KEKOLVO-620285 format. One line per field, with one value per residue (C-alpha): x, y, z; residue number from 1. Coordinates in steps of 0.25 Angstrom, whole numbers, plus 5000, padded with zeros to 4 digits. Example, Ala and Ser with C-alpha at 12.3 -4.5 7.8 and 13.67 -1.06 7.14 Angstrom:
REM residues 2
east = [5049, 5055]
north = [4982, 4996]
up = [5031, 5029]
n = [1, 2]
***
This chain:
REM residues 693
east = [5251, 5257, 5252, 5250, 5254, 5242, 5249, 5249, 5234, 5230, 5238, 5231, 5217, 5219, 5223, 5211, 5204, 5209, 5208, 5193, 5192, 5196, 5189, 5177, 5182, 5183, 5170, 5163, 5170, 5167, 5152, 5152, 5155, 5146, 5135, 5142, 5141, 5124, 5122, 5129, 5121, 5108, 5111, 5115, 5103, 5096, 5102, 5100, 5085, 5085, 5092, 5084, 5096, 5102, 5117, 5124, 5126, 5113, 5103, 5099, 5101, 5088, 5087, 5077, 5074, 5072, 5056, 5054, 5044, 5045, 5041, 5032, 5034, 5036, 5023, 5025, 5012, 5012, 5008, 5008, 4993, 4992, 5008, 5010, 5001, 5002, 4992, 5005, 5012, 5006, 5011, 5016, 5031, 5035, 5039, 5049, 5055, 5067, 5069, 5080, 5092, 5092, 5102, 5094, 5100, 5094, 5093, 5108, 5113, 5116, 5111, 5098, 5103, 5115, 5114, 5121, 5127, 5116, 5104, 5110, 5109, 5097, 5090, 5099, 5094, 5079, 5081, 5089, 5076, 5064, 5056, 5062, 5053, 5058, 5045, 5039, 5025, 5026, 5031, 5027, 5038, 5047, 5061, 5068, 5082, 5085, 5094, 5089, 5096, 5103, 5096, 5110, 5112, 5099, 5093, 5080, 5072, 5080, 5076, 5061, 5061, 5067, 5056, 5045, 5052, 5051, 5040, 5033, 5035, 5019, 5022, 5031, 5020, 5027, 5040, 5053, 5065, 5076, 5082, 5092, 5098, 5087, 5087, 5098, 5106, 5102, 5087, 5090, 5076, 5070, 5064, 5070, 5070, 5064, 5050, 5047, 5031, 5023, 5036, 5041, 5054, 5065, 5074, 5081, 5080, 5064, 5059, 5044, 5041, 5046, 5044, 5030, 5028, 5023, 5026, 5042, 5054, 5064, 5077, 5091, 5102, 5111, 5127, 5137, 5145, 5136, 5141, 5154, 5150, 5153, 5148, 5156, 5155, 5163, 5157, 5149, 5160, 5149, 5135, 5132, 5139, 5136, 5142, 5131, 5138, 5127, 5120, 5113, 5118, 5109, 5112, 5129, 5131, 5132, 5136, 5151, 5152, 5162, 5152, 5146, 5153, 5151, 5158, 5161, 5165, 5181, 5189, 5193, 5188, 5182, 5168, 5162, 5169, 5176, 5169, 5177, 5177, 5188, 5198, 5196, 5191, 5181, 5178, 5163, 5154, 5161, 5161, 5146, 5148, 5155, 5142, 5129, 5122, 5124, 5117, 5106, 5104, 5096, 5104, 5103, 5099, 5088, 5093, 5110, 5118, 5122, 5108, 5113, 5127, 5123, 5115, 5124, 5134, 5124, 5125, 5111, 5106, 5100, 5091, 5088, 5082, 5066, 5058, 5067, 5061, 5071, 5074, 5063, 5055, 5042, 5046, 5058, 5057, 5069, 5065, 5073, 5087, 5089, 5086, 5078, 5080, 5071, 5082, 5076, 5083, 5097, 5102, 5098, 5104, 5115, 5106, 5096, 5107, 5113, 5100, 5099, 5101, 5111, 5101, 5093, 5104, 5106, 5094, 5095, 5109, 5103, 5090, 5099, 5108, 5096, 5090, 5102, 5105, 5091, 5086, 5098, 5112, 5112, 5105, 5099, 5095, 5087, 5082, 5076, 5070, 5065, 5057, 5052, 5046, 5038, 5036, 5028, 5021, 5014, 5012, 5008, 5002, 5016, 5023, 5033, 5029, 5036, 5042, 5047, 5055, 5059, 5062, 5077, 5072, 5057, 5050, 5038, 5027, 5022, 5009, 4997, 4986, 4983, 4973, 4980, 4970, 4975, 4978, 4964, 4952, 4946, 4934, 4925, 4921, 4916, 4912, 4900, 4892, 4889, 4880, 4878, 4864, 4855, 4843, 4845, 4836, 4836, 4851, 4853, 4845, 4851, 4865, 4862, 4856, 4871, 4878, 4872, 4876, 4892, 4896, 4905, 4895, 4893, 4884, 4877, 4876, 4866, 4871, 4858, 4864, 4848, 4843, 4832, 4825, 4827, 4833, 4822, 4816, 4824, 4814, 4816, 4829, 4835, 4836, 4849, 4857, 4870, 4866, 4860, 4860, 4855, 4861, 4855, 4865, 4861, 4868, 4870, 4885, 4893, 4902, 4892, 4898, 4910, 4905, 4911, 4896, 4894, 4888, 4900, 4906, 4915, 4931, 4927, 4914, 4910, 4903, 4894, 4885, 4871, 4871, 4883, 4874, 4883, 4894, 4892, 4894, 4905, 4912, 4909, 4914, 4928, 4929, 4927, 4940, 4947, 4946, 4950, 4962, 4964, 4956, 4962, 4958, 4946, 4941, 4930, 4925, 4921, 4936, 4941, 4955, 4961, 4968, 4977, 4971, 4983, 4973, 4967, 4978, 4968, 4965, 4953, 4943, 4941, 4931, 4935, 4939, 4954, 4965, 4969, 4959, 4963, 4949, 4936, 4925, 4918, 4906, 4907, 4923, 4927, 4935, 4939, 4929, 4941, 4940, 4926, 4931, 4942, 4934, 4923, 4933, 4947, 4944, 4954, 4951, 4935, 4935, 4923, 4916, 4918, 4914, 4900, 4898, 4898, 4893, 4904, 4919, 4918, 4923, 4936, 4938, 4938, 4949, 4958, 4955, 4960, 4971, 4977, 4978, 4983, 4990, 4983, 4974, 4959, 4955, 4945, 4939, 4933, 4933, 4918, 4918, 4905, 4898, 4886, 4871, 4863, 4850, 4855, 4852, 4864, 4856, 4856, 4873, 4882, 4891, 4882, 4883, 4892, 4902, 4903, 4916, 4922, 4918, 4925, 4938, 4937, 4938, 4952, 4958, 4952, 4955, 4969, 4972, 4966, 4975, 4986, 4989, 4983, 4980, 4972, 4983, 4981, 4981, 4978, 4973, 4960, 4955, 4947, 4945, 4952, 4946, 4935, 4937, 4944, 4936, 4935, 4923, 4914, 4913, 4930, 4928, 4924, 4921, 4913, 4904, 4914, 4909, 4914, 4920]
north = [5104, 5090, 5076, 5064, 5052, 5039, 5033, 5047, 5047, 5033, 5035, 5048, 5042, 5029, 5039, 5045, 5034, 5030, 5041, 5044, 5029, 5033, 5044, 5035, 5027, 5037, 5043, 5028, 5027, 5039, 5037, 5023, 5030, 5040, 5029, 5021, 5033, 5036, 5022, 5020, 5033, 5026, 5014, 5024, 5032, 5017, 5013, 5026, 5025, 5010, 5014, 5027, 5035, 5027, 5033, 5041, 5052, 5055, 5063, 5076, 5087, 5089, 5101, 5101, 5115, 5117, 5121, 5108, 5098, 5088, 5071, 5071, 5066, 5050, 5044, 5034, 5026, 5023, 5009, 5003, 5004, 5020, 5026, 5015, 5016, 5000, 5007, 5011, 4996, 4991, 4977, 4965, 4970, 4983, 4993, 5003, 5017, 5024, 5038, 5045, 5050, 5063, 5073, 5081, 5092, 5103, 5117, 5119, 5109, 5098, 5083, 5078, 5062, 5055, 5044, 5032, 5020, 5011, 5019, 5019, 5004, 5003, 5011, 5003, 4990, 4995, 5000, 4986, 4979, 4972, 4982, 4996, 5002, 5016, 5020, 5027, 5026, 5012, 5013, 5006, 5012, 5025, 5024, 5038, 5039, 5048, 5040, 5040, 5027, 5036, 5047, 5053, 5057, 5063, 5077, 5072, 5085, 5086, 5070, 5073, 5084, 5074, 5064, 5075, 5078, 5064, 5064, 5052, 5055, 5056, 5059, 5046, 5035, 5021, 5030, 5020, 5027, 5019, 5023, 5015, 5024, 5032, 5044, 5052, 5053, 5055, 5048, 5040, 5038, 5024, 5030, 5040, 5056, 5060, 5064, 5052, 5053, 5041, 5033, 5018, 5018, 5007, 5008, 5002, 5004, 5005, 5003, 4998, 5013, 5017, 5005, 5005, 4991, 4986, 5000, 5002, 4993, 4989, 4987, 4985, 4995, 4992, 4990, 4992, 4982, 4972, 4970, 4965, 4956, 4941, 4929, 4922, 4906, 4910, 4904, 4913, 4919, 4927, 4925, 4940, 4952, 4967, 4976, 4989, 5002, 5010, 5002, 5007, 5006, 4996, 4986, 4987, 4981, 4967, 4955, 4951, 4940, 4932, 4929, 4944, 4952, 4967, 4976, 4992, 5000, 5002, 5015, 5018, 5020, 5007, 5009, 5001, 4990, 4986, 4983, 4983, 4975, 4975, 4981, 4970, 4974, 4967, 4967, 4974, 4967, 4954, 4952, 4950, 4937, 4930, 4934, 4922, 4936, 4951, 4961, 4972, 4981, 4994, 5007, 5022, 5017, 5005, 4997, 4994, 4989, 4978, 4971, 4967, 4965, 4955, 4948, 4948, 4942, 4931, 4935, 4933, 4949, 4951, 4963, 4970, 4981, 4979, 4988, 4986, 4984, 4973, 4974, 4970, 4964, 4964, 4951, 4946, 4936, 4941, 4931, 4922, 4928, 4937, 4938, 4949, 4953, 4963, 4975, 4972, 4958, 4964, 4958, 4942, 4945, 4934, 4924, 4925, 4924, 4912, 4906, 4904, 4891, 4886, 4883, 4896, 4904, 4895, 4899, 4913, 4914, 4907, 4915, 4930, 4926, 4922, 4935, 4943, 4937, 4938, 4952, 4959, 4957, 4969, 4981, 4978, 4965, 4973, 4983, 4973, 4964, 4978, 4979, 4965, 4969, 4980, 4971, 4961, 4973, 4979, 4966, 4957, 4945, 4942, 4945, 4933, 4928, 4930, 4915, 4918, 4931, 4923, 4908, 4905, 4892, 4898, 4889, 4895, 4887, 4878, 4884, 4884, 4893, 4900, 4891, 4880, 4873, 4861, 4865, 4861, 4860, 4846, 4846, 4837, 4851, 4859, 4873, 4880, 4893, 4906, 4914, 4928, 4934, 4944, 4944, 4938, 4926, 4921, 4924, 4915, 4905, 4902, 4904, 4893, 4884, 4886, 4884, 4871, 4865, 4866, 4852, 4857, 4865, 4861, 4870, 4884, 4896, 4907, 4920, 4927, 4942, 4949, 4952, 4957, 4947, 4932, 4921, 4913, 4902, 4889, 4884, 4893, 4890, 4882, 4867, 4864, 4851, 4858, 4863, 4877, 4886, 4900, 4912, 4923, 4933, 4943, 4955, 4958, 4958, 4955, 4946, 4935, 4928, 4925, 4921, 4907, 4901, 4889, 4882, 4883, 4870, 4869, 4876, 4883, 4894, 4899, 4914, 4919, 4929, 4925, 4933, 4924, 4914, 4912, 4903, 4889, 4877, 4873, 4889, 4887, 4872, 4875, 4887, 4878, 4869, 4881, 4886, 4871, 4874, 4888, 4886, 4899, 4908, 4915, 4909, 4913, 4920, 4934, 4942, 4955, 4963, 4975, 4985, 4998, 5011, 5021, 5033, 5028, 5023, 5013, 4997, 4995, 4984, 4981, 4971, 4972, 4960, 4958, 4946, 4950, 4945, 4948, 4946, 4934, 4940, 4932, 4932, 4920, 4914, 4904, 4903, 4895, 4898, 4902, 4915, 4918, 4914, 4925, 4935, 4935, 4935, 4940, 4950, 4963, 4976, 4977, 4972, 4963, 4973, 4983, 4973, 4971, 4988, 4990, 4977, 4976, 4969, 4956, 4949, 4959, 4957, 4942, 4943, 4951, 4942, 4930, 4937, 4942, 4928, 4921, 4930, 4923, 4928, 4922, 4913, 4917, 4905, 4903, 4915, 4920, 4935, 4939, 4937, 4947, 4941, 4941, 4942, 4951, 4967, 4976, 4983, 4970, 4969, 4976, 4977, 4986, 4998, 5010, 5011, 4993, 4994, 5007, 5001, 4987, 4996, 5002, 4989, 4985, 4998, 4995, 4982, 4984, 4995, 4984, 4973, 4982, 4976, 4971, 4956, 4955, 4944, 4949, 4936, 4933, 4920, 4911, 4898, 4891, 4876, 4868, 4864, 4871, 4880, 4870, 4862, 4849, 4840, 4847, 4832, 4834, 4847, 4849, 4864, 4867, 4878, 4890, 4903, 4913, 4926]
up = [4603, 4607, 4600, 4608, 4601, 4601, 4611, 4621, 4616, 4621, 4635, 4637, 4634, 4641, 4654, 4652, 4655, 4665, 4673, 4669, 4674, 4687, 4688, 4685, 4695, 4706, 4702, 4704, 4718, 4722, 4719, 4725, 4738, 4736, 4734, 4746, 4755, 4752, 4753, 4766, 4770, 4766, 4775, 4786, 4784, 4784, 4797, 4802, 4799, 4806, 4817, 4819, 4820, 4833, 4832, 4842, 4833, 4835, 4825, 4829, 4838, 4847, 4857, 4868, 4874, 4887, 4885, 4876, 4883, 4891, 4893, 4904, 4918, 4918, 4918, 4931, 4928, 4914, 4910, 4898, 4897, 4899, 4894, 4882, 4868, 4865, 4852, 4846, 4845, 4833, 4828, 4836, 4841, 4847, 4839, 4844, 4838, 4843, 4841, 4834, 4842, 4843, 4852, 4863, 4870, 4879, 4878, 4882, 4872, 4882, 4877, 4884, 4886, 4882, 4873, 4878, 4872, 4880, 4874, 4860, 4861, 4867, 4855, 4845, 4850, 4848, 4834, 4830, 4836, 4829, 4838, 4832, 4823, 4816, 4813, 4826, 4821, 4823, 4837, 4848, 4858, 4855, 4861, 4862, 4859, 4871, 4881, 4895, 4900, 4911, 4919, 4920, 4906, 4902, 4903, 4910, 4906, 4891, 4890, 4893, 4882, 4873, 4876, 4873, 4860, 4855, 4842, 4847, 4862, 4865, 4881, 4881, 4876, 4871, 4873, 4878, 4889, 4892, 4907, 4913, 4925, 4929, 4941, 4946, 4959, 4970, 4968, 4956, 4952, 4944, 4933, 4922, 4925, 4914, 4908, 4901, 4902, 4897, 4891, 4896, 4903, 4901, 4913, 4922, 4938, 4938, 4952, 4955, 4957, 4944, 4934, 4927, 4924, 4912, 4906, 4909, 4905, 4917, 4910, 4918, 4918, 4908, 4911, 4901, 4907, 4903, 4887, 4893, 4903, 4898, 4905, 4917, 4920, 4934, 4946, 4956, 4966, 4974, 4980, 4978, 4972, 4973, 4963, 4963, 4965, 4970, 4980, 4992, 5005, 5012, 5000, 5002, 5014, 5009, 5017, 5017, 5011, 5003, 4992, 4992, 4983, 4985, 4975, 4975, 4966, 4965, 4967, 4953, 4939, 4938, 4942, 4932, 4931, 4944, 4957, 4969, 4983, 4994, 4984, 4975, 4960, 4952, 4938, 4936, 4933, 4930, 4946, 4945, 4938, 4951, 4958, 4960, 4964, 4961, 4968, 4964, 4974, 4977, 4972, 4968, 4955, 4956, 4944, 4941, 4929, 4939, 4938, 4922, 4926, 4936, 4925, 4915, 4923, 4929, 4943, 4949, 4952, 4967, 4965, 4980, 4974, 4978, 4967, 4956, 4942, 4937, 4921, 4913, 4925, 4916, 4910, 4916, 4929, 4937, 4950, 4939, 4937, 4950, 4965, 4970, 4986, 4994, 4998, 5013, 5012, 5008, 5022, 5016, 5003, 5006, 5012, 5001, 4990, 4996, 4996, 4981, 4977, 4966, 4957, 4958, 4956, 4944, 4939, 4942, 4935, 4923, 4922, 4923, 4912, 4903, 4906, 4905, 4890, 4886, 4890, 4896, 4890, 4883, 4879, 4867, 4874, 4886, 4874, 4867, 4879, 4885, 4871, 4871, 4885, 4877, 4866, 4876, 4883, 4871, 4863, 4876, 4868, 4861, 4874, 4880, 4893, 4906, 4904, 4892, 4895, 4908, 4903, 4897, 4888, 4885, 4876, 4868, 4871, 4859, 4853, 4861, 4865, 4879, 4882, 4883, 4876, 4864, 4851, 4845, 4855, 4855, 4842, 4851, 4860, 4849, 4853, 4861, 4853, 4860, 4851, 4856, 4854, 4857, 4849, 4835, 4836, 4822, 4819, 4833, 4828, 4816, 4821, 4830, 4822, 4812, 4824, 4830, 4818, 4819, 4824, 4834, 4841, 4855, 4861, 4858, 4869, 4864, 4872, 4873, 4876, 4876, 4890, 4886, 4877, 4882, 4870, 4862, 4869, 4868, 4859, 4848, 4847, 4835, 4839, 4839, 4841, 4850, 4864, 4865, 4876, 4877, 4888, 4891, 4897, 4907, 4899, 4884, 4884, 4871, 4881, 4884, 4872, 4879, 4891, 4897, 4898, 4906, 4894, 4885, 4887, 4874, 4874, 4860, 4859, 4846, 4849, 4838, 4837, 4834, 4819, 4814, 4808, 4795, 4799, 4794, 4802, 4797, 4800, 4814, 4814, 4808, 4816, 4828, 4822, 4821, 4835, 4838, 4833, 4840, 4852, 4859, 4850, 4843, 4830, 4823, 4812, 4809, 4810, 4813, 4814, 4821, 4815, 4820, 4815, 4813, 4811, 4824, 4831, 4836, 4834, 4824, 4823, 4808, 4802, 4788, 4782, 4780, 4780, 4794, 4807, 4822, 4829, 4827, 4832, 4842, 4834, 4828, 4835, 4842, 4855, 4865, 4880, 4888, 4880, 4885, 4899, 4897, 4890, 4901, 4913, 4909, 4898, 4901, 4903, 4904, 4890, 4891, 4900, 4888, 4878, 4885, 4887, 4873, 4866, 4857, 4855, 4863, 4851, 4850, 4865, 4864, 4852, 4861, 4873, 4865, 4857, 4870, 4876, 4865, 4857, 4843, 4833, 4831, 4819, 4809, 4801, 4788, 4779, 4782, 4785, 4784, 4796, 4796, 4800, 4788, 4796, 4806, 4804, 4806, 4817, 4825, 4826, 4835, 4825, 4817, 4825, 4819, 4832, 4832, 4823, 4832, 4844, 4841, 4836, 4848, 4856, 4851, 4855, 4868, 4870, 4864, 4874, 4886, 4883, 4880, 4865, 4853, 4856, 4843, 4832, 4816, 4808, 4794, 4795, 4793, 4797, 4786, 4783, 4774, 4761, 4762, 4749, 4741, 4732, 4739, 4739, 4753, 4760, 4760, 4767, 4781, 4782, 4768, 4774, 4775, 4772, 4764, 4765]
n = [1, 2, 3, 4, 5, 6, 7, 8, 9, 10, 11, 12, 13, 14, 15, 16, 17, 18, 19, 20, 21, 22, 23, 24, 25, 26, 27, 28, 29, 30, 31, 32, 33, 34, 35, 36, 37, 38, 39, 40, 41, 42, 43, 44, 45, 46, 47, 48, 49, 50, 51, 52, 53, 54, 55, 56, 57, 58, 59, 60, 61, 62, 63, 64, 65, 66, 67, 68, 69, 70, 71, 72, 73, 74, 75, 76, 77, 78, 79, 80, 81, 82, 83, 84, 85, 86, 87, 88, 89, 90, 91, 92, 93, 94, 95, 96, 97, 98, 99, 100, 101, 102, 103, 104, 105, 106, 107, 108, 109, 110, 111, 112, 113, 114, 115, 116, 117, 118, 119, 120, 121, 122, 123, 124, 125, 126, 127, 128, 129, 130, 131, 132, 133, 134, 135, 136, 137, 138, 139, 140, 141, 142, 143, 144, 145, 146, 147, 148, 149, 150, 151, 152, 153, 154, 155, 156, 157, 158, 159, 160, 161, 162, 163, 164, 165, 166, 167, 168, 169, 170, 171, 172, 173, 174, 175, 176, 177, 178, 179, 180, 181, 182, 183, 184, 185, 186, 187, 188, 189, 190, 191, 192, 193, 194, 195, 196, 197, 198, 199, 200, 201, 202, 203, 204, 205, 206, 207, 208, 209, 210, 211, 212, 213, 214, 215, 216, 217, 218, 219, 220, 221, 222, 223, 224, 225, 226, 227, 228, 229, 230, 231, 232, 233, 234, 235, 236, 237, 238, 239, 240, 241, 242, 243, 244, 245, 246, 247, 248, 249, 250, 251, 252, 253, 254, 255, 256, 257, 258, 259, 260, 261, 262, 263, 264, 265, 266, 267, 268, 269, 270, 271, 272, 273, 274, 275, 276, 277, 278, 279, 280, 281, 282, 283, 284, 285, 286, 287, 288, 289, 290, 291, 292, 293, 294, 295, 296, 297, 298, 299, 300, 301, 302, 303, 304, 305, 306, 307, 308, 309, 310, 311, 312, 313, 314, 315, 316, 317, 318, 319, 320, 321, 322, 323, 324, 325, 326, 327, 328, 329, 330, 331, 332, 333, 334, 335, 336, 337, 338, 339, 340, 341, 342, 343, 344, 345, 346, 347, 348, 349, 350, 351, 352, 353, 354, 355, 356, 357, 358, 359, 360, 361, 362, 363, 364, 365, 366, 367, 368, 369, 370, 371, 372, 373, 374, 375, 376, 377, 378, 379, 380, 381, 382, 383, 384, 385, 386, 387, 388, 389, 390, 391, 392, 393, 394, 395, 396, 397, 398, 399, 400, 401, 402, 403, 404, 405, 406, 407, 408, 409, 410, 411, 412, 413, 414, 415, 416, 417, 418, 419, 420, 421, 422, 423, 424, 425, 426, 427, 428, 429, 430, 431, 432, 433, 434, 435, 436, 437, 438, 439, 440, 441, 442, 443, 444, 445, 446, 447, 448, 449, 450, 451, 452, 453, 454, 455, 456, 457, 458, 459, 460, 461, 462, 463, 464, 465, 466, 467, 468, 469, 470, 471, 472, 473, 474, 475, 476, 477, 478, 479, 480, 481, 482, 483, 484, 485, 486, 487, 488, 489, 490, 491, 492, 493, 494, 495, 496, 497, 498, 499, 500, 501, 502, 503, 504, 505, 506, 507, 508, 509, 510, 511, 512, 513, 514, 515, 516, 517, 518, 519, 520, 521, 522, 523, 524, 525, 526, 527, 528, 529, 530, 531, 532, 533, 534, 535, 536, 537, 538, 539, 540, 541, 542, 543, 544, 545, 546, 547, 548, 549, 550, 551, 552, 553, 554, 555, 556, 557, 558, 559, 560, 561, 562, 563, 564, 565, 566, 567, 568, 569, 570, 571, 572, 573, 574, 575, 576, 577, 578, 579, 580, 581, 582, 583, 584, 585, 586, 587, 588, 589, 590, 591, 592, 593, 594, 595, 596, 597, 598, 599, 600, 601, 602, 603, 604, 605, 606, 607, 608, 609, 610, 611, 612, 613, 614, 615, 616, 617, 618, 619, 620, 621, 622, 623, 624, 625, 626, 627, 628, 629, 630, 631, 632, 633, 634, 635, 636, 637, 638, 639, 640, 641, 642, 643, 644, 645, 646, 647, 648, 649, 650, 651, 652, 653, 654, 655, 656, 657, 658, 659, 660, 661, 662, 663, 664, 665, 666, 667, 668, 669, 670, 671, 672, 673, 674, 675, 676, 677, 678, 679, 680, 681, 682, 683, 684, 685, 686, 687, 688, 689, 690, 691, 692, 693]
***
C-alpha cells in the first residue's frame, strides 16, 4: 500500500475542492440557463396571450369537411339598425376581439386561404391598439383571422364554412371581414364572393349598389409601393398623368399633348416598378410626383392602388368612376382634395383641369397631403382610422364632427353648451313652475303655497290633466303673491307637462308633481341657482340610474340609492324651455307617442333627449332622496303599479334601441350649498333649510 506524504495529501485535498467547486459552478450555470429558458418561455407565453397567437407559424390545423355547414349568403339589405347588435358594445369605447390563427384545410388537404403579409399587419395593428380585448365576452366587434383580402387567394366555399365554424359567429353579427380585391375575371364583382351573412365588410372597390351605407367601411386598395415613397419637392411637369394598366377602352384615348403623360406597361419583367411610352421608361410610381393631376378611371376593378399612390406623391386624384365609393367617404370630404368628373365628360377632361386655378390646386394638394399622412400613410393608420369611424358609429355622442375629420388646423372649441346660452343664465328672469296634476286638490294647494314663497319664482302654471272633472274655481286656490294660471288639457297625457305653453316667459322651467310637497323654499331656490350655471342640463332632486343586466342582457332601471346617477326625474327638476320645444316637436322614433299611450317614462324620455344632444349628465341637487307624498295613498300614484318598474326598464331598452346607442351618462356628483352643514352662524348662510337624506 502506497503511503502519501502530508504535502501530497494537501495537494489531493485541494484538487478535490477545486473539482467540487467546478462541478457546483457548472450545475449553477446550468440551472441558471434552465431558469432563463423557463423565464423566457413565460415571457413568450405572456406575449402569446397578448398577441392572441398572431404569428406566421400558425397555431393548429383545422380541417373543414365537405359537408360542413357554411355561412349564409351576404345580406345585401343589412344596416346598422338591424344587422348590428349594439347591446354588445358596453362601456365608452369600441372593443375588438381577434380570433386566434388556425390553419384551415379542405377535405383534399389544400389550404383554404393564404395568409398575406398585409393581413397580418392589419391583425397586428388591431391587437396593439387601444380597441383590442382578449376576452370575447367583452367584445363589440369580432375579427376573424381568415385572410380574405384577395378573392384570388381563397377557396370561397371553404372560407364560408370556416366562418360558420367560428365560436361566436352567430350568423355573422358584429363580425368584421376585410376584402380589398373582390371578384374574379371576367365579372370582377364589386363585393366579396363569399357567404358572409350579417357581417360588416371593410372593402376596397365598392360601388353605390354594393356598399351598405352606414354599415360597411370603404377602404383604399393598398399598394405595397407606398412605404417606399419619399416626398419629392420638384415642380410639376405634367398637367395630367395616366398610369393605370387596365383602363376601359373608352378611357384610353386621352388627347395628345405635351402636358399629358399616358403611360403603358413595359415589355419586360419590371411590370410593377416601370411604365413606358414611346420607348421611354419611367420609374413607377415616382413619376406620379411630376403630375399636377393623376387619372383614376373606371377599369376592370373599380378600386385601384393608383389612388393611394397618387395621394402619397401629392398628385391630385381625378376620379372618373361615377358610382365609386371613395375610401372613408362617410367622414372624409373628398371635394377638398380631389376632382370628380362624370364619365360622360371624358372628352372635356383637359379643358376642365386647365380651368382649375393655381390657388385651388394649392389647396387641393395641401388637403390631399394632410389626408394621406393623417389617415392613409400605412396599413396600421388605415386600420385605426377604420375603427375610429366604427367607434363614432357605436358611440355617436362622442363622435368627431365632420369638421374635425376634415380640418387640418381644427381647434377644439372652448366649453359651451349646445344651446349657445351664456355660461351663467341671468338671475333676474327667475323660473316658471309647471305643476302637473289630475285630482289631488289638497296636495296641489299645499305645493302652490310652498312654491310661491321661493324668491326666484316668477309664475305658476297648473296643468289640469283631468278631462272628466273641472279644476277648482279660482276663488278656491290659495292666495299667493305670484301670477298663477290653470290650463285644462284636452287629453290626459304625461307629455302635457313638457308642452311649450305661451304662458312660459322665462327660460327656466321647474316641472314638479303635485305630490312633491316636501321640498323647502331654500332647496328650490338653490336648485335654480345651480341650473343657472348649467342651463343646458336637467338639474333637480330625485335621481335614478340605469344599469346593464348581464343575466337578461338588457338595460335596467334602478331606483336603489347608490353613489352614481344617470337620470334626474322631472317630477322635481329644472330645465331650459328649449327642451320642452324639442320634446314636443323633435322627439325621435315615436317616443313621445309611446309615452302618452303607456302613461309612463316621460321623465326617462326627457333625460335621453337632453343627454343625446349635450353628451352631458344631469345634475342632482342637495342630499334629499325621499320624495314620497306623506298624505297620498299608494293607489293614487302611477309608481304604485307592480308593473311600473318593469315598464321603466323596458323604456330604457326601447329608447336606447331607437337612438342606436346609450346616451345616458353616469356620474358621481351632487351639488350642495357651500357651508350649509358647517358650524357657522345661521345669518352667514344663504341656504339653511336643506333637507337631509
